C-alpha positions as CSV (number, residue, x, y, z in Angstrom):
1,M,-10.6,7.4,-15.8
2,V,-8.3,7.1,-13.2
3,Q,-6.5,10.0,-11.9
4,T,-3.0,10.2,-10.2
5,W,-1.3,9.2,-6.9
6,S,-1.5,11.4,-3.9
7,A,1.4,12.1,-2.3
8,W,2.9,10.1,0.3
9,K,1.1,11.0,3.8
10,R,2.4,9.7,7.0
11,F,0.0,6.6,8.6
12,P,-2.3,8.1,11.0
13,D,-1.7,7.0,14.7
14,V,-5.4,6.7,16.0
15,Q,-4.3,6.9,19.9
16,A,-2.9,10.2,19.1
17,G,-6.1,11.4,17.4
18,G,-4.5,10.6,13.8
19,H,-7.2,10.6,10.8
20,V,-6.8,9.5,7.2
21,E,-7.1,11.5,4.7
22,A,-8.5,9.5,1.6
23,P,-11.1,9.1,-0.9
24,I,-14.1,7.9,0.6
25,G,-14.6,6.1,-2.8
26,P,-13.3,3.6,-4.7
27,G,-9.7,3.7,-5.7
28,V,-5.9,2.1,-4.7
29,Y,-4.1,2.6,-1.9
30,E,-0.6,1.6,-1.5
31,V,1.5,1.8,2.2
32,R,5.3,1.7,3.0
33,H,7.8,1.6,4.9
34,T,9.4,4.9,5.6
35,N,12.9,4.1,5.4
36,T,13.6,1.4,3.2
37,G,10.2,1.8,0.6
38,R,9.1,-1.9,1.3
39,V,5.5,-2.3,0.3
40,V,3.5,-3.4,3.3
41,A,0.1,-3.3,1.6
42,F,-1.6,-2.9,-1.7
43,G,-4.8,-3.0,-2.7
44,H,-8.2,-2.1,-4.5
45,T,-11.6,-1.5,-2.9
46,G,-14.8,0.1,-3.0
47,S,-13.7,2.7,-0.1
48,V,-10.1,3.5,0.0
49,A,-10.6,5.6,3.5
50,K,-12.0,2.7,5.0
51,A,-9.6,0.2,3.9
52,I,-7.0,2.1,5.1
53,S,-8.8,2.9,8.7
54,D,-9.0,-1.3,8.9
55,L,-5.5,-1.8,8.4
56,K,-4.2,-3.2,11.8
57,V,-0.8,-1.8,12.4
58,G,1.2,-2.1,16.0
59,G,1.7,-5.4,18.3
60,T,0.5,-8.5,18.1
61,G,-1.4,-9.1,21.2
62,V,-3.4,-12.5,21.9
63,F,-6.7,-11.6,20.8
64,A,-5.4,-10.0,17.4
65,R,-3.7,-13.7,16.7
66,L,-6.5,-15.2,17.7
67,F,-9.8,-13.0,16.1
68,G,-8.0,-10.4,13.9
69,R,-5.7,-10.0,10.7
70,E,-1.8,-10.2,11.8
71,P,-0.7,-6.3,11.9
72,L,1.4,-4.7,9.6
73,V,5.4,-5.3,10.3
74,A,6.2,-2.0,11.2
75,P,5.5,0.5,14.2
76,V,2.6,3.1,13.0
77,N,5.1,5.9,13.1
78,D,7.3,3.7,10.4
79,L,4.7,3.8,7.9
80,E,3.0,6.0,5.0
81,Y,0.3,5.9,2.6
82,R,-0.7,7.1,-0.8
83,T,-4.2,6.8,-2.6
84,C,-5.7,6.7,-6.3
85,A,-9.0,7.4,-6.6
86,A,-11.1,5.6,-9.5
87,S,-14.5,5.8,-11.0
88,S,-15.8,2.9,-9.9
89,R,-14.9,0.0,-8.5
90,A,-14.1,-1.9,-11.5
91,D,-11.8,0.7,-12.7
92,A,-9.5,0.1,-9.6
93,K,-9.4,-3.2,-10.0
94,T,-8.1,-2.7,-13.7
95,T,-5.7,0.0,-12.0
96,A,-4.1,-2.1,-9.4
97,S,-3.7,-4.8,-11.9
98,R,-1.9,-2.8,-14.5
99,L,0.4,-1.0,-11.4
100,L,0.9,-4.6,-10.2
101,G,2.2,-5.5,-13.7
102,L,4.3,-2.6,-14.1
103,R,5.9,-3.1,-10.8
104,Q,7.0,-7.0,-11.6
105,T,8.3,-5.5,-15.2
106,A,10.5,-3.0,-13.0
107,W,11.6,-6.0,-10.8
108,K,12.5,-7.9,-13.8
109,R,14.3,-5.4,-15.5
110,R,16.5,-4.4,-12.2
111,L,16.8,-8.3,-12.2
112,D,18.3,-9.1,-15.4
113,A,20.4,-5.8,-15.6
114,S,21.9,-6.8,-11.9
115,W,22.6,-10.5,-13.6
116,A,23.8,-9.1,-17.0
117,A,26.5,-6.6,-14.9
118,R,27.6,-10.0,-12.8
119,H,28.0,-12.3,-16.1
120,P,29.9,-10.3,-19.1
121,R,29.4,-12.0,-22.2
């Protein structure tokens, strides 16, 4: 059974000695921009703590562009994350899929309501 989302936490600044507070086991994670709420990373994994730690943040150097992932678009101090632990990797995958479906449904409703407000019958 999947637990609920954790509280939002500031994304750790590794240079300042920050560390990730997340489950070592399977689960779902979400990283967003603090001010806008725009999601910059979302996924399911067998190790939530490792997945968050492996996210690349900061500037784009030559070696980062050539050999690594592109970094997230915001500076570390502008990001926050939350996690949701799961009992298995399959459970995490199912939960992530369900959460994406819920998010898409919410956006569709928001767009439909916006369109209806601009185009009354």
